[in-house]
C-alpha positions in Angstrom: -10.8 3.1 -9.6 -9.4 -0.1 -11.2 -6.0 -1.1 -11.0 -4.1 -1.9 -14.3 -1.0 -3.9 -13.2 -0.6 -5.8 -10.0 2.6 -7.4 -9.2 2.6 -10.8 -7.9 3.0 -12.0 -4.4 2.2 -15.8 -4.1 1.8 -18.3 -7.0 0.1 -21.6 -6.4 -0.4 -24.2 -8.9 -3.2 -22.2 -11.7 -3.9 -19.0 -9.7 -1.7 -16.1 -8.3 -2.4 -13.6 -5.4 -1.6 -10.2 -6.5 -1.8 -6.5 -5.7 -2.5 -4.0 -7.7 0.0 -1.4 -8.7 -1.6 2.6 -7.8 -5.0 1.2 -5.7 -3.5 -1.6 -3.9 -6.5 -3.8 -4.5 -5.5 -7.5 -3.7 -6.8 -10.0 -5.9 -7.0 -13.7 -6.8 -6.2 -14.0 -10.6 -6.6 -17.1 -12.9 -2.9 -17.3 -15.2 -3.7 -18.2 -18.4 -2.4 -22.0 -19.5 0.4 -21.8 -21.7 2.2 -18.7 -20.7 5.8 -18.5 -19.3 5.7 -18.9 -15.8 4.8 -16.7 -13.6 7.0 -15.6 -10.5 6.2 -13.4 -7.2 7.3 -9.7 -7.9 6.4 -9.9 -11.9 4.0 -6.8 -12.7 1.1 -8.6 -14.6 -1.4 -5.9 -17.2 -5.1 -7.2 -14.8 -6.9 -4.2 -16.7 -9.8 -4.0 -19.0 -8.6 -4.9 -22.6 -6.4 -8.3 -23.7 -4.4 -9.7 -21.1 -1.2 -11.8 -22.1 -0.3 -13.6 -18.6 -3.7 -13.8 -16.7 -7.5 -15.4 -17.9 -9.9 -14.1 -15.4 -10.1 -12.1 -11.8 -10.9 -14.5 -9.6 -12.4 -12.5 -6.4 -10.6 -9.5 -3.8 -9.1 -11.4 -1.6 -9.6 -10.7 2.5 -7.8 -9.9 4.9 -7.2 -13.0 6.1 -6.3 -14.8 3.3 -3.6 -11.6 2.7 -2.0 -12.3 6.2 -0.9 -15.8 4.7 1.4 -14.5 2.5 4.7 -14.2 4.5 6.0 -10.3 4.7 9.9 -11.2 3.9 8.3 -11.3 0.3 5.8 -8.6 0.3 7.1 -6.1 1.8 9.4 -5.2 -0.3 6.9 -5.8 -3.1 5.1 -3.1 -1.4 8.3 -0.7 -1.2 8.6 -0.9 -4.7 4.8 0.4 -5.3 5.1 2.6 -2.8 8.9 4.2 -4.8 6.8 3.7 -8.2 3.5 6.1 -7.1 6.2 8.0 -4.7 4.4 11.6 -5.7 1.0 10.5 -4.0 3.0 8.9 -0.9 4.6 12.5 -0.2 1.7 14.7 -1.0 0.4 12.2 2.6 3.4 13.4 4.1 3.3 16.5 3.4 -0.3 17.2 3.6 -1.3 15.3 6.3 -3.6 16.3 9.3 -4.4 16.2 13.1 -6.7 13.1 12.8 -7.7 13.2 17.0 -6.6 16.2 19.5 -4.1 13.6 20.4 -2.9 11.6 17.7 -2.0 12.9 14.1 -2.2 11.4 10.0 2.0 10.3 10.5 1.5 8.8 13.7 -0.4 5.8 12.0 3.1 5.4 10.2 5.5 2.0 11.4 8.7 3.7 13.6 7.3 7.4 14.1 7.7 7.9 17.5 6.9 11.5 19.5 10.8 12.2 18.3 10.5 12.0 14.8 6.9 13.0 14.4 8.4 16.4 15.5 12.1 16.0 13.1 9.1 15.2 10.6 6.7 17.8 10.8 9.5 20.4 12.3 11.0 20.3 8.3 7.6 19.9 6.4 7.0 23.7 8.2 10.5 24.9 7.2 9.8 23.6 3.5 7.9 21.0 1.9 9.6 17.6 0.9 11.0 17.2 -2.9 11.1 13.6 -2.4 11.0 10.8 -0.3 14.9 10.8 0.3 13.9 13.8 0.8 12.6 13.3 3.5 15.5 10.2 4.9 18.0 13.1 4.3 15.5 16.5 6.3 14.3 14.5 8.8 16.3 10.8 9.2 12.7 8.5 8.5 12.9 6.1 6.0 9.8 6.6 4.2 9.6 3.7 2.2 9.6 1.3 5.2 7.1 2.6 7.1 4.3 3.6 4.4 5.1 0.1 3.3 4.7 -1.4 6.8 1.8 0.4 6.9 0.3 -0.5 3.3 0.7 -4.3 4.9 -0.4 -3.7 7.8 -3.6 -3.0 6.6 -3.9 -5.4 4.3 -3.5 -8.0 6.6 -5.0 -6.5 10.1 -7.7 -4.5 11.1 -7.8 -1.4 12.1 -9.3 1.8 13.3 -7.9 3.9 10.6 -7.2 3.3 6.3 -4.9 6.1 4.8 -3.9 4.3 1.6 -6.0 0.6 1.5 -9.9 0.6 0.2 -11.8 0.4 4.2 -12.7 -3.3 4.7 -16.9 -2.7 4.9 -18.4 -1.2 7.7 -19.9 -3.2 11.7 -21.5 -1.3 14.2 -19.8 0.8 15.9 -17.0 1.7 13.2 -15.9 4.8 12.9 -15.6 5.9 9.2 -12.3 8.0 8.6 -12.0 8.5 4.3 -8.5 6.9 3.3 -6.2 9.8 2.0 -7.5 10.9 -1.7 -5.4 9.6 -4.9 -6.9 11.3 -7.1 
């Protein structure tokens, strides 16, 4: 499970912070010398074959390192990733379920209060959503923005639930809840 492509979040000298386009893996990469300048928001090939702009992958980034990236630059890139993988995120909305007696998977998304939660569930029960735009039209809920914000939160802040990003290694007392299946 490796990302083939990643979006550039920040560039400093010969290094770039990137986020994988499918598995949302945060990485620091070393850029090749002598190639065109790399810009924030650029999509780079980081797969196993010959890479045009990326010399090597230096390391996986921590949540502390990810939190240093300005959300104003980071979240629009995450919105692009959500749109590119809309089928996966739509599947999450259409198949999400309770995670406890009092909480539902949808309720961990930003901007999902009781009223919007009830509207999403009500519309989903009538007919599964056909697209993320359909969610916005029928449930009056901007799923792209909310999911992008949730991904940002999972990447930058410790949390009990991880649905889109691989959870950091468990420490004593953590509850192991698997991420939503991408396959």
